[in-house]
PDB file of N, CA, C, O and CB in Angstrom:
ATOM      1  N   MET A   1      60.407  62.170  -3.574  1.00  0.00           N
ATOM      2  CA  MET A   1      59.582  62.287  -4.742  1.00  0.00           C
ATOM      3  C   MET A   1      59.087  63.726  -4.881  1.00  0.00           C
ATOM      4  O   MET A   1      58.640  64.344  -3.915  1.00  0.00           O
ATOM      5  CB  MET A   1      58.411  61.304  -4.673  1.00  0.00           C
ATOM      6  N   SER A   2      59.176  64.228  -6.077  1.00  0.00           N
ATOM      7  CA  SER A   2      58.644  65.564  -6.325  1.00  0.00           C
ATOM      8  C   SER A   2      57.321  65.431  -7.071  1.00  0.00           C
ATOM      9  O   SER A   2      57.132  64.518  -7.874  1.00  0.00           O
ATOM     10  CB  SER A   2      59.657  66.435  -7.134  1.00  0.00           C
ATOM     11  N   THR A   3      56.443  66.328  -6.799  1.00  0.00           N
ATOM     12  CA  THR A   3      55.155  66.311  -7.475  1.00  0.00           C
ATOM     13  C   THR A   3      55.082  67.483  -8.428  1.00  0.00           C
ATOM     14  O   THR A   3      55.586  68.570  -8.145  1.00  0.00           O
ATOM     15  CB  THR A   3      53.991  66.353  -6.462  1.00  0.00           C
ATOM     16  N   LEU A   4      54.457  67.250  -9.541  1.00  0.00           N
ATOM     17  CA  LEU A   4      54.275  68.304 -10.526  1.00  0.00           C
ATOM     18  C   LEU A   4      52.946  68.993 -10.272  1.00  0.00           C
ATOM     19  O   LEU A   4      51.936  68.341 -10.011  1.00  0.00           O
ATOM     20  CB  LEU A   4      54.339  67.740 -11.965  1.00  0.00           C
ATOM     21  N   THR A   5      52.956  70.292 -10.350  1.00  0.00           N
ATOM     22  CA  THR A   5      51.720  71.038 -10.167  1.00  0.00           C
ATOM     23  C   THR A   5      51.263  71.580 -11.516  1.00  0.00           C
ATOM     24  O   THR A   5      52.074  71.958 -12.362  1.00  0.00           O
ATOM     25  CB  THR A   5      51.908  72.187  -9.142  1.00  0.00           C
ATOM     26  N   VAL A   6      49.990  71.607 -11.688  1.00  0.00           N
ATOM     27  CA  VAL A   6      49.405  72.136 -12.913  1.00  0.00           C
ATOM     28  C   VAL A   6      49.231  73.634 -12.728  1.00  0.00           C
ATOM     29  O   VAL A   6      48.642  74.070 -11.740  1.00  0.00           O
ATOM     30  CB  VAL A   6      48.041  71.440 -13.251  1.00  0.00           C
ATOM     31  N   PRO A   7      49.741  74.435 -13.675  1.00  0.00           N
ATOM     32  CA  PRO A   7      49.578  75.874 -13.517  1.00  0.00           C
ATOM     33  C   PRO A   7      48.103  76.272 -13.596  1.00  0.00           C
ATOM     34  O   PRO A   7      47.330  75.704 -14.368  1.00  0.00           O
ATOM     35  CB  PRO A   7      50.386  76.620 -14.583  1.00  0.00           C
ATOM     36  N   SER A   8      47.739  77.248 -12.790  1.00  0.00           N
ATOM     37  CA  SER A   8      46.349  77.679 -12.783  1.00  0.00           C
ATOM     38  C   SER A   8      46.066  78.511 -14.033  1.00  0.00           C
ATOM     39  O   SER A   8      46.965  79.120 -14.614  1.00  0.00           O
ATOM     40  CB  SER A   8      46.030  78.488 -11.500  1.00  0.00           C
ATOM     41  N   LYS A   9      44.825  78.520 -14.418  1.00  0.00           N
ATOM     42  CA  LYS A   9      44.426  79.295 -15.592  1.00  0.00           C
ATOM     43  C   LYS A   9      44.138  80.728 -15.159  1.00  0.00           C
ATOM     44  O   LYS A   9      43.055  81.046 -14.667  1.00  0.00           O
ATOM     45  CB  LYS A   9      43.180  78.664 -16.289  1.00  0.00           C
ATOM     46  N   SER A  10      45.117  81.563 -15.352  1.00  0.00           N
ATOM     47  CA  SER A  10      44.992  82.955 -14.979  1.00  0.00           C
ATOM     48  C   SER A  10      44.720  83.793 -16.221  1.00  0.00           C
ATOM     49  O   SER A  10      45.287  83.517 -17.278  1.00  0.00           O
ATOM     50  CB  SER A  10      46.259  83.443 -14.254  1.00  0.00           C
ATOM     51  N   PRO A  11      43.872  84.802 -16.121  1.00  0.00           N
ATOM     52  CA  PRO A  11      43.609  85.662 -17.276  1.00  0.00           C
ATOM     53  C   PRO A  11      44.724  86.685 -17.522  1.00  0.00           C
ATOM     54  O   PRO A  11      44.677  87.429 -18.502  1.00  0.00           O
ATOM     55  CB  PRO A  11      42.291  86.386 -17.084  1.00  0.00           C
ATOM     56  N   MET A  12      45.723  86.724 -16.636  1.00  0.00           N
ATOM     57  CA  MET A  12      46.758  87.744 -16.739  1.00  0.00           C
ATOM     58  C   MET A  12      47.592  87.646 -18.015  1.00  0.00           C
ATOM     59  O   MET A  12      47.844  88.690 -18.617  1.00  0.00           O
ATOM     60  CB  MET A  12      47.658  87.657 -15.553  1.00  0.00           C
ATOM     61  N   PRO A  13      48.044  86.471 -18.477  1.00  0.00           N
ATOM     62  CA  PRO A  13      48.836  86.439 -19.715  1.00  0.00           C
ATOM     63  C   PRO A  13      48.075  86.975 -20.927  1.00  0.00           C
ATOM     64  O   PRO A  13      48.657  87.657 -21.771  1.00  0.00           O
ATOM     65  CB  PRO A  13      49.287  85.021 -19.996  1.00  0.00           C
ATOM     66  N   LYS A  14      46.782  86.674 -21.019  1.00  0.00           N
ATOM     67  CA  LYS A  14      46.001  87.206 -22.138  1.00  0.00           C
ATOM     68  C   LYS A  14      45.844  88.706 -22.019  1.00  0.00           C
ATOM     69  O   LYS A  14      45.895  89.412 -23.026  1.00  0.00           O
ATOM     70  CB  LYS A  14      44.627  86.541 -22.203  1.00  0.00           C
ATOM     71  N   ALA A  15      45.655  89.205 -20.817  1.00  0.00           N
ATOM     72  CA  ALA A  15      45.509  90.647 -20.629  1.00  0.00           C
ATOM     73  C   ALA A  15      46.801  91.372 -20.994  1.00  0.00           C
ATOM     74  O   ALA A  15      46.760  92.449 -21.589  1.00  0.00           O
ATOM     75  CB  ALA A  15      45.113  90.964 -19.178  1.00  0.00           C
ATOM     76  N   LEU A  16      47.938  90.795 -20.646  1.00  0.00           N
ATOM     77  CA  LEU A  16      49.212  91.417 -20.996  1.00  0.00           C
ATOM     78  C   LEU A  16      49.448  91.383 -22.502  1.00  0.00           C
ATOM     79  O   LEU A  16      49.992  92.333 -23.064  1.00  0.00           O
ATOM     80  CB  LEU A  16      50.360  90.721 -20.270  1.00  0.00           C
ATOM     81  N   SER A  17      49.047  90.302 -23.157  1.00  0.00           N
ATOM     82  CA  SER A  17      49.183  90.222 -24.612  1.00  0.00           C
ATOM     83  C   SER A  17      48.301  91.251 -25.301  1.00  0.00           C
ATOM     84  O   SER A  17      48.734  91.914 -26.243  1.00  0.00           O
ATOM     85  CB  SER A  17      48.832  88.817 -25.107  1.00  0.00           C
ATOM     86  N   ILE A  18      47.079  91.385 -24.840  1.00  0.00           N
ATOM     87  CA  ILE A  18      46.163  92.360 -25.429  1.00  0.00           C
ATOM     88  C   ILE A  18      46.655  93.781 -25.184  1.00  0.00           C
ATOM     89  O   ILE A  18      46.553  94.626 -26.073  1.00  0.00           O
ATOM     90  CB  ILE A  18      44.748  92.183 -24.858  1.00  0.00           C
ATOM     91  N   SER A  19      47.184  94.058 -24.004  1.00  0.00           N
ATOM     92  CA  SER A  19      47.707  95.398 -23.750  1.00  0.00           C
ATOM     93  C   SER A  19      48.931  95.685 -24.624  1.00  0.00           C
ATOM     94  O   SER A  19      49.135  96.825 -25.040  1.00  0.00           O
ATOM     95  CB  SER A  19      48.067  95.556 -22.266  1.00  0.00           C
ATOM     96  N   GLY A  20      49.732  94.683 -24.901  1.00  0.00           N
ATOM     97  CA  GLY A  20      50.857  94.866 -25.814  1.00  0.00           C
ATOM     98  C   GLY A  20      50.393  95.192 -27.222  1.00  0.00           C
ATOM     99  O   GLY A  20      50.993  96.030 -27.895  1.00  0.00           O
ATOM    100  N   ILE A  21      49.325  94.536 -27.676  1.00  0.00           N
ATOM    101  CA  ILE A  21      48.767  94.818 -28.998  1.00  0.00           C
ATOM    102  C   ILE A  21      48.216  96.239 -29.054  1.00  0.00           C
ATOM    103  O   ILE A  21      48.429  96.950 -30.036  1.00  0.00           O
ATOM    104  CB  ILE A  21      47.661  93.804 -29.347  1.00  0.00           C
ATOM    105  N   VAL A  22      47.518  96.652 -28.015  1.00  0.00           N
ATOM    106  CA  VAL A  22      46.949  98.009 -27.975  1.00  0.00           C
ATOM    107  C   VAL A  22      48.058  99.060 -27.982  1.00  0.00           C
ATOM    108  O   VAL A  22      47.963 100.057 -28.698  1.00  0.00           O
ATOM    109  CB  VAL A  22      46.056  98.189 -26.724  1.00  0.00           C
ATOM    110  N   ILE A  23      49.098  98.845 -27.195  1.00  0.00           N
ATOM    111  CA  ILE A  23      50.210  99.796 -27.156  1.00  0.00           C
ATOM    112  C   ILE A  23      50.905  99.856 -28.516  1.00  0.00           C
ATOM    113  O   ILE A  23      51.304 100.932 -28.961  1.00  0.00           O
ATOM    114  CB  ILE A  23      51.220  99.406 -26.052  1.00  0.00           C
ATOM    115  N   ALA A  24      51.050  98.714 -29.171  1.00  0.00           N
ATOM    116  CA  ALA A  24      51.670  98.689 -30.497  1.00  0.00           C
ATOM    117  C   ALA A  24      50.838  99.477 -31.502  1.00  0.00           C
ATOM    118  O   ALA A  24      51.394 100.201 -32.329  1.00  0.00           O
ATOM    119  CB  ALA A  24      51.848  97.241 -30.979  1.00  0.00           C
ATOM    120  N   ILE A  25      49.520  99.350 -31.445  1.00  0.00           N
ATOM    121  CA  ILE A  25      48.645 100.090 -32.361  1.00  0.00           C
ATOM    122  C   ILE A  25      48.749 101.589 -32.108  1.00  0.00           C
ATOM    123  O   ILE A  25      48.815 102.376 -33.053  1.00  0.00           O
ATOM    124  CB  ILE A  25      47.184  99.628 -32.208  1.00  0.00           C
ATOM    125  N   VAL A  26      48.764 101.988 -30.832  1.00  0.00           N
ATOM    126  CA  VAL A  26      48.870 103.414 -30.501  1.00  0.00           C
ATOM    127  C   VAL A  26      50.204 103.980 -30.995  1.00  0.00           C
ATOM    128  O   VAL A  26      50.236 105.057 -31.591  1.00  0.00           O
ATOM    129  CB  VAL A  26      48.729 103.630 -28.971  1.00  0.00           C
ATOM    130  N   LEU A  27      51.293 103.267 -30.754  1.00  0.00           N
ATOM    131  CA  LEU A  27      52.604 103.739 -31.225  1.00  0.00           C
ATOM    132  C   LEU A  27      52.663 103.798 -32.746  1.00  0.00           C
ATOM    133  O   LEU A  27      53.216 104.741 -33.312  1.00  0.00           O
ATOM    134  CB  LEU A  27      53.717 102.830 -30.700  1.00  0.00           C
ATOM    135  N   LEU A  28      52.095 102.793 -33.406  1.00  0.00           N
ATOM    136  CA  LEU A  28      52.096 102.771 -34.861  1.00  0.00           C
ATOM    137  C   LEU A  28      51.310 103.954 -35.422  1.00  0.00           C
ATOM    138  O   LEU A  28      51.760 104.598 -36.369  1.00  0.00           O
ATOM    139  CB  LEU A  28      51.511 101.453 -35.374  1.00  0.00           C
ATOM    140  N   LEU A  29      50.148 104.245 -34.853  1.00  0.00           N
ATOM    141  CA  LEU A  29      49.367 105.387 -35.313  1.00  0.00           C
ATOM    142  C   LEU A  29      50.079 106.706 -35.047  1.00  0.00           C
ATOM    143  O   LEU A  29      50.132 107.574 -35.918  1.00  0.00           O
ATOM    144  CB  LEU A  29      48.009 105.392 -34.643  1.00  0.00           C
ATOM    145  N   LEU A  30      50.624 106.855 -33.852  1.00  0.00           N
ATOM    146  CA  LEU A  30      51.267 108.106 -33.461  1.00  0.00           C
ATOM    147  C   LEU A  30      52.473 108.419 -34.339  1.00  0.00           C
ATOM    148  O   LEU A  30      52.569 109.511 -34.899  1.00  0.00           O
ATOM    149  CB  LEU A  30      51.691 108.045 -32.002  1.00  0.00           C
ATOM    150  N   PHE A  31      53.385 107.472 -34.460  1.00  0.00           N
ATOM    151  CA  PHE A  31      54.604 107.740 -35.214  1.00  0.00           C
ATOM    152  C   PHE A  31      54.408 107.543 -36.713  1.00  0.00           C
ATOM    153  O   PHE A  31      55.140 108.136 -37.506  1.00  0.00           O
ATOM    154  CB  PHE A  31      55.724 106.846 -34.722  1.00  0.00           C
ATOM    155  N   GLY A  32      53.439 106.725 -37.121  1.00  0.00           N
ATOM    156  CA  GLY A  32      53.114 106.614 -38.534  1.00  0.00           C
ATOM    157  C   GLY A  32      52.503 107.899 -39.071  1.00  0.00           C
ATOM    158  O   GLY A  32      52.827 108.328 -40.179  1.00  0.00           O
ATOM    159  N   LEU A  33      51.618 108.516 -38.290  1.00  0.00           N
ATOM    160  CA  LEU A  33      51.058 109.812 -38.678  1.00  0.00           C
ATOM    161  C   LEU A  33      52.133 110.879 -38.753  1.00  0.00           C
ATOM    162  O   LEU A  33      52.133 111.696 -39.674  1.00  0.00           O
ATOM    163  CB  LEU A  33      49.973 110.238 -37.696  1.00  0.00           C
ATOM    164  N   ASP A  34      53.041 110.884 -37.805  1.00  0.00           N
ATOM    165  CA  ASP A  34      54.114 111.870 -37.838  1.00  0.00           C
ATOM    166  C   ASP A  34      55.004 111.658 -39.057  1.00  0.00           C
ATOM    167  O   ASP A  34      55.451 112.621 -39.680  1.00  0.00           O
ATOM    168  CB  ASP A  34      54.947 111.799 -36.554  1.00  0.00           C
ATOM    169  N   LEU A  35      55.253 110.426 -39.388  1.00  0.00           N
ATOM    170  CA  LEU A  35      56.078 110.127 -40.560  1.00  0.00           C
ATOM    171  C   LEU A  35      55.370 110.525 -41.851  1.00  0.00           C
ATOM    172  O   LEU A  35      56.005 111.025 -42.779  1.00  0.00           O
ATOM    173  CB  LEU A  35      56.434 108.638 -40.597  1.00  0.00           C
ATOM    174  N   ALA A  36      54.058 110.306 -41.913  1.00  0.00           N
ATOM    175  CA  ALA A  36      53.310 110.567 -43.142  1.00  0.00           C
ATOM    176  C   ALA A  36      52.948 112.044 -43.325  1.00  0.00           C
ATOM    177  O   ALA A  36      53.185 112.616 -44.389  1.00  0.00           O
ATOM    178  CB  ALA A  36      52.051 109.737 -43.153  1.00  0.00           C
ATOM    179  N   VAL A  37      52.377 112.654 -42.291  1.00  0.00           N
ATOM    180  CA  VAL A  37      51.846 114.016 -42.459  1.00  0.00           C
ATOM    181  C   VAL A  37      52.454 115.046 -41.510  1.00  0.00           C
ATOM    182  O   VAL A  37      52.137 116.231 -41.616  1.00  0.00           O
ATOM    183  CB  VAL A  37      50.362 114.000 -42.266  1.00  0.00           C
ATOM    184  N   GLY A  38      53.301 114.635 -40.605  1.00  0.00           N
ATOM    185  CA  GLY A  38      53.935 115.599 -39.707  1.00  0.00           C
ATOM    186  C   GLY A  38      53.122 115.971 -38.483  1.00  0.00           C
ATOM    187  O   GLY A  38      53.433 116.954 -37.811  1.00  0.00           O
ATOM    188  N   PHE A  39      52.097 115.211 -38.186  1.00  0.00           N
ATOM    189  CA  PHE A  39      51.309 115.465 -36.978  1.00  0.00           C
ATOM    190  C   PHE A  39      51.555 114.334 -36.017  1.00  0.00           C
ATOM    191  O   PHE A  39      51.489 113.197 -36.485  1.00  0.00           O
ATOM    192  CB  PHE A  39      49.790 115.606 -37.295  1.00  0.00           C
ATOM    193  N   PRO A  40      51.818 114.476 -34.796  1.00  0.00           N
ATOM    194  CA  PRO A  40      51.807 115.618 -33.885  1.00  0.00           C
ATOM    195  C   PRO A  40      53.191 116.202 -33.599  1.00  0.00           C
ATOM    196  O   PRO A  40      53.280 117.197 -32.880  1.00  0.00           O
ATOM    197  CB  PRO A  40      51.171 115.215 -32.598  1.00  0.00           C
ATOM    198  N   PHE A  41      54.268 115.630 -34.127  1.00  0.00           N
ATOM    199  CA  PHE A  41      55.606 116.081 -33.751  1.00  0.00           C
ATOM    200  C   PHE A  41      56.290 116.914 -34.824  1.00  0.00           C
ATOM    201  O   PHE A  41      57.472 117.224 -34.680  1.00  0.00           O
ATOM    202  CB  PHE A  41      56.461 114.901 -33.426  1.00  0.00           C
ATOM    203  N   SER A  42      55.601 117.285 -35.885  1.00  0.00           N
ATOM    204  CA  SER A  42      56.129 118.108 -36.979  1.00  0.00           C
ATOM    205  C   SER A  42      57.384 117.516 -37.605  1.00  0.00           C
ATOM    206  O   SER A  42      58.310 118.247 -37.955  1.00  0.00           O
ATOM    207  CB  SER A  42      56.427 119.502 -36.478  1.00  0.00           C
ATOM    208  N   LYS A  43      57.416 116.202 -37.746  1.00  0.00           N
ATOM    209  CA  LYS A  43      58.547 115.483 -38.353  1.00  0.00           C
ATOM    210  C   LYS A  43      59.880 115.913 -37.745  1.00  0.00           C
ATOM    211  O   LYS A  43      60.827 116.236 -38.463  1.00  0.00           O
ATOM    212  CB  LYS A  43      58.572 115.713 -39.869  1.00  0.00           C
ATOM    213  N   ALA A  44      59.941 115.912 -36.428  1.00  0.00           N
ATOM    214  CA  ALA A  44      61.158 116.350 -35.736  1.00  0.00           C
ATOM    215  C   ALA A  44      62.351 115.472 -36.090  1.00  0.00           C
ATOM    216  O   ALA A  44      63.450 115.987 -36.293  1.00  0.00           O
ATOM    217  CB  ALA A  44      60.941 116.340 -34.224  1.00  0.00           C
ATOM    218  N   SER A  45      62.158 114.159 -36.170  1.00  0.00           N
ATOM    219  CA  SER A  45      63.254 113.256 -36.504  1.00  0.00           C
ATOM    220  C   SER A  45      62.700 112.069 -37.285  1.00  0.00           C
ATOM    221  O   SER A  45      61.965 111.244 -36.743  1.00  0.00           O
ATOM    222  CB  SER A  45      63.995 112.779 -35.222  1.00  0.00           C
ATOM    223  N   MET A  46      63.057 111.994 -38.554  1.00  0.00           N
ATOM    224  CA  MET A  46      62.556 110.910 -39.392  1.00  0.00           C
ATOM    225  C   MET A  46      63.127 109.563 -38.948  1.00  0.00           C
ATOM    226  O   MET A  46      62.436 108.545 -39.000  1.00  0.00           O
ATOM    227  CB  MET A  46      62.900 111.172 -40.863  1.00  0.00           C
ATOM    228  N   ALA A  47      64.380 109.559 -38.515  1.00  0.00           N
ATOM    229  CA  ALA A  47      64.995 108.309 -38.054  1.00  0.00           C
ATOM    230  C   ALA A  47      64.277 107.776 -36.816  1.00  0.00           C
ATOM    231  O   ALA A  47      64.081 106.568 -36.682  1.00  0.00           O
ATOM    232  CB  ALA A  47      66.490 108.524 -37.748  1.00  0.00           C
ATOM    233  N   MET A  48      63.889 108.665 -35.922  1.00  0.00           N
ATOM    234  CA  MET A  48      63.178 108.235 -34.720  1.00  0.00           C
ATOM    235  C   MET A  48      61.785 107.710 -35.085  1.00  0.00           C
ATOM    236  O   MET A  48      61.325 106.719 -34.518  1.00  0.00           O
ATOM    237  CB  MET A  48      63.068 109.401 -33.708  1.00  0.00           C
ATOM    238  N   ASP A  49      61.117 108.377 -36.033  1.00  0.00           N
ATOM    239  CA  ASP A  49      59.804 107.904 -36.470  1.00  0.00           C
ATOM    240  C   ASP A  49      59.894 106.498 -37.065  1.00  0.00           C
ATOM    241  O   ASP A  49      59.082 105.629 -36.745  1.00  0.00           O
ATOM    242  CB  ASP A  49      59.203 108.873 -37.498  1.00  0.00           C
ATOM    243  N   ILE A  50      60.869 106.283 -37.917  1.00  0.00           N
ATOM    244  CA  ILE A  50      61.044 104.968 -38.532  1.00  0.00           C
ATOM    245  C   ILE A  50      61.382 103.919 -37.474  1.00  0.00           C
ATOM    246  O   ILE A  50      60.868 102.802 -37.520  1.00  0.00           O
ATOM    247  CB  ILE A  50      62.148 105.017 -39.606  1.00  0.00           C
ATOM    248  N   GLY A  51      62.242 104.275 -36.525  1.00  0.00           N
ATOM    249  CA  GLY A  51      62.604 103.346 -35.458  1.00  0.00           C
ATOM    250  C   GLY A  51      61.408 102.954 -34.605  1.00  0.00           C
ATOM    251  O   GLY A  51      61.246 101.784 -34.256  1.00  0.00           O
ATOM    252  N   PHE A  52      60.571 103.928 -34.270  1.00  0.00           N
ATOM    253  CA  PHE A  52      59.398 103.618 -33.453  1.00  0.00           C
ATOM    254  C   PHE A  52      58.354 102.827 -34.238  1.00  0.00           C
ATOM    255  O   PHE A  52      57.667 101.984 -33.661  1.00  0.00           O
ATOM    256  CB  PHE A  52      58.779 104.903 -32.916  1.00  0.00           C
ATOM    257  N   VAL A  53      58.220 103.078 -35.529  1.00  0.00           N
ATOM    258  CA  VAL A  53      57.286 102.294 -36.342  1.00  0.00           C
ATOM    259  C   VAL A  53      57.742 100.838 -36.406  1.00  0.00           C
ATOM    260  O   VAL A  53      56.931  99.921 -36.274  1.00  0.00           O
ATOM    261  CB  VAL A  53      57.169 102.887 -37.769  1.00  0.00           C
ATOM    262  N   VAL A  54      59.040 100.630 -36.609  1.00  0.00           N
ATOM    263  CA  VAL A  54      59.573  99.267 -36.644  1.00  0.00           C
ATOM    264  C   VAL A  54      59.396  98.590 -35.281  1.00  0.00           C
ATOM    265  O   VAL A  54      59.018  97.420 -35.213  1.00  0.00           O
ATOM    266  CB  VAL A  54      61.068  99.278 -37.051  1.00  0.00           C
ATOM    267  N   ALA A  55      59.668  99.323 -34.197  1.00  0.00           N
ATOM    268  CA  ALA A  55      59.496  98.763 -32.856  1.00  0.00           C
ATOM    269  C   ALA A  55      58.029  98.434 -32.575  1.00  0.00           C
ATOM    270  O   ALA A  55      57.737  97.416 -31.948  1.00  0.00           O
ATOM    271  CB  ALA A  55      60.026  99.742 -31.799  1.00  0.00           C
ATOM    272  N   ALA A  56      57.110  99.277 -33.029  1.00  0.00           N
ATOM    273  CA  ALA A  56      55.683  99.017 -32.831  1.00  0.00           C
ATOM    274  C   ALA A  56      55.246  97.776 -33.608  1.00  0.00           C
ATOM    275  O   ALA A  56      54.459  96.973 -33.106  1.00  0.00           O
ATOM    276  CB  ALA A  56      54.848 100.237 -33.264  1.00  0.00           C
ATOM    277  N   LEU A  57      55.756  97.617 -34.833  1.00  0.00           N
ATOM    278  CA  LEU A  57      55.421  96.420 -35.607  1.00  0.00           C
ATOM    279  C   LEU A  57      55.964  95.163 -34.939  1.00  0.00           C
ATOM    280  O   LEU A  57      55.289  94.135 -34.902  1.00  0.00           O
ATOM    281  CB  LEU A  57      55.971  96.533 -37.031  1.00  0.00           C
ATOM    282  N   LEU A  58      57.168  95.244 -34.418  1.00  0.00           N
ATOM    283  CA  LEU A  58      57.765  94.104 -33.725  1.00  0.00           C
ATOM    284  C   LEU A  58      56.987  93.766 -32.453  1.00  0.00           C
ATOM    285  O   LEU A  58      56.716  92.597 -32.179  1.00  0.00           O
ATOM    286  CB  LEU A  58      59.235  94.397 -33.384  1.00  0.00           C
ATOM    287  N   LEU A  59      56.632  94.785 -31.682  1.00  0.00           N
ATOM    288  CA  LEU A  59      55.842  94.556 -30.467  1.00  0.00           C
ATOM    289  C   LEU A  59      54.491  93.953 -30.803  1.00  0.00           C
ATOM    290  O   LEU A  59      54.029  93.042 -30.116  1.00  0.00           O
ATOM    291  CB  LEU A  59      55.653  95.863 -29.692  1.00  0.00           C
ATOM    292  N   GLY A  60      53.854  94.450 -31.850  1.00  0.00           N
ATOM    293  CA  GLY A  60      52.560  93.910 -32.264  1.00  0.00           C
ATOM    294  C   GLY A  60      52.655  92.453 -32.680  1.00  0.00           C
ATOM    295  O   GLY A  60      51.801  91.642 -32.320  1.00  0.00           O
ATOM    296  N   TYR A  61      53.701  92.117 -33.444  1.00  0.00           N
ATOM    297  CA  TYR A  61      53.871  90.729 -33.863  1.00  0.00           C
ATOM    298  C   TYR A  61      54.126  89.810 -32.663  1.00  0.00           C
ATOM    299  O   TYR A  61      53.517  88.745 -32.555  1.00  0.00           O
ATOM    300  CB  TYR A  61      55.024  90.619 -34.863  1.00  0.00           C
ATOM    301  N   LEU A  62      55.013  90.218 -31.774  1.00  0.00           N
ATOM    302  CA  LEU A  62      55.318  89.379 -30.612  1.00  0.00           C
ATOM    303  C   LEU A  62      54.103  89.221 -29.695  1.00  0.00           C
ATOM    304  O   LEU A  62      53.859  88.137 -29.165  1.00  0.00           O
ATOM    305  CB  LEU A  62      56.490  89.975 -29.825  1.00  0.00           C
ATOM    306  N   SER A  63      53.345  90.299 -29.510  1.00  0.00           N
ATOM    307  CA  SER A  63      52.151  90.213 -28.671  1.00  0.00           C
ATOM    308  C   SER A  63      51.101  89.316 -29.304  1.00  0.00           C
ATOM    309  O   SER A  63      50.450  88.531 -28.614  1.00  0.00           O
ATOM    310  CB  SER A  63      51.568  91.604 -28.423  1.00  0.00           C
ATOM    311  N   TRP A  64      50.935  89.429 -30.623  1.00  0.00           N
ATOM    312  CA  TRP A  64      49.946  88.596 -31.322  1.00  0.00           C
ATOM    313  C   TRP A  64      50.321  87.119 -31.258  1.00  0.00           C
ATOM    314  O   TRP A  64      49.468  86.268 -31.004  1.00  0.00           O
ATOM    315  CB  TRP A  64      49.814  89.038 -32.787  1.00  0.00           C
ATOM    316  N   SER A  65      51.591  86.817 -31.487  1.00  0.00           N
ATOM    317  CA  SER A  65      51.987  85.408 -31.463  1.00  0.00           C
ATOM    318  C   SER A  65      51.891  84.833 -30.050  1.00  0.00           C
ATOM    319  O   SER A  65      51.562  83.659 -29.885  1.00  0.00           O
ATOM    320  CB  SER A  65      53.417  85.246 -32.003  1.00  0.00           C
ATOM    321  N   THR A  66      52.170  85.634 -29.045  1.00  0.00           N
ATOM    322  CA  THR A  66      52.003  85.183 -27.658  1.00  0.00           C
ATOM    323  C   THR A  66      50.534  84.978 -27.333  1.00  0.00           C
ATOM    324  O   THR A  66      50.174  84.015 -26.655  1.00  0.00           O
ATOM    325  CB  THR A  66      52.622  86.192 -26.681  1.00  0.00           C
ATOM    326  N   PHE A  67      49.681  85.880 -27.813  1.00  0.00           N
ATOM    327  CA  PHE A  67      48.247  85.760 -27.569  1.00  0.00           C
ATOM    328  C   PHE A  67      47.683  84.483 -28.178  1.00  0.00           C
ATOM    329  O   PHE A  67      46.830  83.830 -27.575  1.00  0.00           O
ATOM    330  CB  PHE A  67      47.515  86.972 -28.129  1.00  0.00           C
ATOM    331  N   ARG A  68      48.158  84.121 -29.381  1.00  0.00           N
ATOM    332  CA  ARG A  68      47.669  82.900 -30.045  1.00  0.00           C
ATOM    333  C   ARG A  68      48.110  81.648 -29.314  1.00  0.00           C
ATOM    334  O   ARG A  68      47.418  80.632 -29.391  1.00  0.00           O
ATOM    335  CB  ARG A  68      48.157  82.847 -31.487  1.00  0.00           C
ATOM    336  N   GLU A  69      49.219  81.675 -28.616  1.00  0.00           N
ATOM    337  CA  GLU A  69      49.719  80.487 -27.914  1.00  0.00           C
ATOM    338  C   GLU A  69      49.061  80.260 -26.562  1.00  0.00           C
ATOM    339  O   GLU A  69      49.222  79.192 -25.971  1.00  0.00           O
ATOM    340  CB  GLU A  69      51.202  80.597 -27.724  1.00  0.00           C
ATOM    341  N   GLN A  70      48.325  81.240 -26.066  1.00  0.00           N
ATOM    342  CA  GLN A  70      47.683  81.102 -24.758  1.00  0.00           C
ATOM    343  C   GLN A  70      46.512  80.137 -24.847  1.00  0.00           C
ATOM    344  O   GLN A  70      45.766  80.150 -25.827  1.00  0.00           O
ATOM    345  CB  GLN A  70      47.210  82.470 -24.234  1.00  0.00           C
ATOM    346  N   PRO A  71      46.347  79.298 -23.824  1.00  0.00           N
ATOM    347  CA  PRO A  71      45.226  78.338 -23.845  1.00  0.00           C
ATOM    348  C   PRO A  71      43.882  79.006 -23.610  1.00  0.00           C
ATOM    349  O   PRO A  71      42.852  78.332 -23.600  1.00  0.00           O
ATOM    350  CB  PRO A  71      45.440  77.261 -22.797  1.00  0.00           C
TER     351      PRO A  71
END
């Protein structure tokens, strides 16, 4: 017979979700500013700015949806 164990309530999944949201906001601000006004990278690569903005939005969405599913 196997017994099922109840997972412990650890604060780590929520902390990882929140850190993902914070990192997404920082990336969005950094590369969004560069895309809009050329600060801090002087619009070195528009394709890279757009790629990082899209990646930051995706990371933010995934982190938010994971955060909402946590008990």
